[in-house]
C-alpha positions in Angstrom: 93.1 117.5 48.4 90.6 115.4 50.3 86.9 115.5 49.9 84.2 114.1 52.3 80.4 114.3 52.4 77.7 113.7 54.9 74.0 113.7 54.5 70.5 113.3 56.0 67.5 112.0 54.2 63.8 112.6 54.7 60.6 112.1 52.8 57.7 114.6 53.0 54.8 116.0 51.2 55.5 119.2 49.3 53.4 122.4 49.3 51.3 121.1 46.5 48.8 118.4 47.7 49.7 115.9 45.0 53.5 116.4 45.0 55.8 114.3 47.1 59.5 114.9 47.6 62.5 113.2 49.1 64.7 115.7 50.9 68.5 115.2 51.1 70.9 117.4 53.1 74.6 116.9 52.3 77.8 118.5 53.6 80.9 118.4 51.5 84.4 119.0 53.0 87.6 119.7 51.1 91.0 119.6 52.8 93.7 121.6 51.2 97.0 123.4 52.1 96.8 127.1 53.0 98.2 129.7 50.6 98.1 132.7 52.9 99.7 133.5 56.2 98.6 136.3 58.6 101.1 137.5 61.2 100.5 140.1 63.8 103.4 141.8 65.6 103.7 144.8 67.8 106.2 147.4 69.1 105.8 148.4 72.7 107.7 151.2 74.4 107.6 152.9 77.8 109.0 156.1 79.1 108.3 158.7 81.8 108.1 161.3 78.9 105.1 160.7 76.6 106.8 162.2 73.6 109.9 160.1 74.0 107.8 157.0 74.4 106.0 157.9 71.1 109.2 158.7 69.2 111.0 155.6 70.3 108.0 153.5 69.2 107.8 155.3 65.9 111.5 154.8 65.2 111.4 151.1 66.1 108.3 150.5 64.0 109.9 152.3 61.0 112.9 150.1 61.4 110.7 147.0 61.6 108.7 147.9 58.5 111.8 148.7 56.5 113.4 145.4 57.5 110.3 143.5 56.4 110.4 145.3 53.1 114.0 144.1 52.7 113.0 140.5 52.7 110.2 141.0 50.1 107.2 142.1 52.1 105.4 144.9 50.2 103.4 147.9 51.5 100.2 146.3 50.3 100.9 143.2 52.5 101.2 145.3 55.7 98.7 147.4 57.6 98.3 149.0 61.0 95.7 147.2 63.1 96.0 149.1 66.3 97.7 152.0 68.2 97.3 152.6 71.9 98.8 154.9 74.5 98.1 154.9 78.2 99.8 155.9 81.4 100.1 154.2 84.8 102.0 154.6 88.1 105.1 152.6 88.4 105.9 150.3 91.3 109.0 150.1 93.4 110.5 147.4 91.1 110.2 149.6 88.0 113.3 150.5 86.0 112.0 154.1 86.1 111.7 154.1 89.9 108.7 154.0 92.1 105.6 156.2 91.9 106.4 157.6 88.5 103.9 158.2 85.7 104.9 155.8 82.9 103.6 156.2 79.3 103.1 152.9 77.5 102.8 153.0 73.7 101.8 150.0 71.6 101.7 149.9 67.7 100.4 146.8 66.0 100.8 145.8 62.4 99.5 142.9 60.4 101.4 141.1 57.6 99.1 139.2 55.3 101.0 137.5 52.4 101.0 134.5 50.1 104.7 134.0 50.8 103.9 131.4 53.5 107.5 130.0 53.2 108.7 133.3 54.7 106.6 133.0 57.9 109.5 132.2 60.1 111.7 134.8 58.5 109.0 137.4 58.9 108.9 136.7 62.7 112.7 136.7 63.0 113.1 139.9 61.0 110.4 141.8 62.9 111.6 140.8 66.3 115.2 141.6 65.6 114.3 145.0 64.3 112.1 146.6 67.0 109.0 144.4 67.4 108.8 142.9 70.8 105.5 141.1 70.7 104.2 138.4 68.3 100.5 138.3 68.8 99.5 135.6 66.4 100.4 133.5 63.4 97.5 132.2 61.3 97.2 130.3 58.1 94.2 130.5 55.8 93.1 130.6 52.1 93.1 133.5 49.7 89.7 134.6 48.4 90.4 132.9 45.1 91.5 129.6 46.5 88.7 129.7 49.1 86.1 130.1 46.3 87.7 127.3 44.3 87.7 124.9 47.3 84.1 125.9 48.1 83.0 125.0 44.6 84.7 121.6 45.0 83.0 121.1 48.4 79.6 122.0 46.9 80.0 119.6 44.0 81.0 116.8 46.4 77.9 117.5 48.6 75.6 117.6 45.6 77.0 114.5 44.0 76.8 112.5 47.3 73.3 113.8 47.9 72.1 112.7 44.5 73.7 109.3 44.8 72.2 108.6 48.2 68.8 109.9 47.1 68.9 107.5 44.2 69.8 104.7 46.6 66.9 105.5 49.0 64.5 105.9 46.1 65.6 102.5 44.6 65.2 100.8 48.0 61.6 102.2 48.3 60.6 101.3 44.8 60.1 105.0 43.8 61.6 107.2 41.1 63.1 110.6 41.1 61.6 112.7 38.4 62.8 116.2 39.1 64.1 118.8 41.6 61.6 120.7 43.7 64.1 123.0 45.4 67.8 123.5 46.3 69.1 125.4 49.3 72.8 126.3 49.5 74.1 127.0 53.0 77.1 129.2 53.8 80.5 127.7 53.6 83.2 127.8 56.4 86.9 128.3 56.1 88.7 128.2 59.5 91.9 129.9 60.5 94.7 127.5 61.5 96.8 129.0 64.3 100.5 128.3 64.7 101.9 127.9 68.2 105.3 129.6 67.7 104.0 133.0 68.8 103.7 131.9 72.4 107.3 130.6 72.4 108.6 133.8 70.9 106.8 135.9 73.6 108.2 133.5 76.3 111.7 134.0 75.0 111.3 137.8 75.2 109.8 137.6 78.7 112.7 135.5 80.0 115.4 137.7 78.4 116.6 135.0 76.0 115.8 137.0 72.9 119.3 136.8 71.6 119.2 133.1 71.5 115.7 133.2 69.9 116.8 135.5 67.2 119.9 133.5 66.4 117.8 130.4 65.6 115.5 130.5 62.6 111.9 130.2 63.9 110.3 127.1 62.4 106.7 127.6 61.3 104.8 124.7 59.8 101.3 125.2 58.4 98.5 122.7 58.9 95.9 121.7 56.3 92.7 123.8 56.1 89.2 122.4 55.8 86.5 124.1 53.7 83.0 122.9 54.1 79.8 123.6 52.3 76.3 122.2 52.7 73.2 121.8 50.4 69.6 120.7 50.9 67.9 119.2 47.8 64.3 118.2 47.6 63.7 115.7 44.7 60.2 115.1 43.3 59.3 111.5 43.5 56.7 109.2 41.9 
């Protein structure tokens, strides 16, 4: 876990005429490894019969979900995030023939789990059991770890802010005698995106899905940065 802090310093008169403060703004950053992976996959089907397109999609999605359960993914770790159905007219190069009404059905589910070591296996299992689109693979922090890291970032920001305020006060020959106010800004925990999804989609588009499935999909997570900022006004004499 890495911690960094940045700050700005200013001296100004407080609201009270005889009170002066030194204001320090610090930003703490904690770098840690993610403990949660979020994977979005979809099943897409097409048919000239709308009911057949829906049924084929439902059957493939059921197969996909059951397969994911077989590798340890629970119901609580999966949810439907989108379902669409639309029609369009086919072109002359369509497998259904030209000028036909084609019904396109897309069902998207999200897998959010702490089993980040299963990321590659989740993709392989889904795509070999009905899913034909991997939308995204993201790594992030659970609420519990995010709060823990935010606490560390805040402590780093406050500690650095006080140390630098002391240094500035010493250089100016003044003393810090109290705290006038503290503002805590919102923290930020970014998502880290994996690039494997685009390669999986490319494999499907080029018809090399058999080869893609045979090889285990390698997924490596990157570190996640959590930042938090504070502004502290110290009373000086």
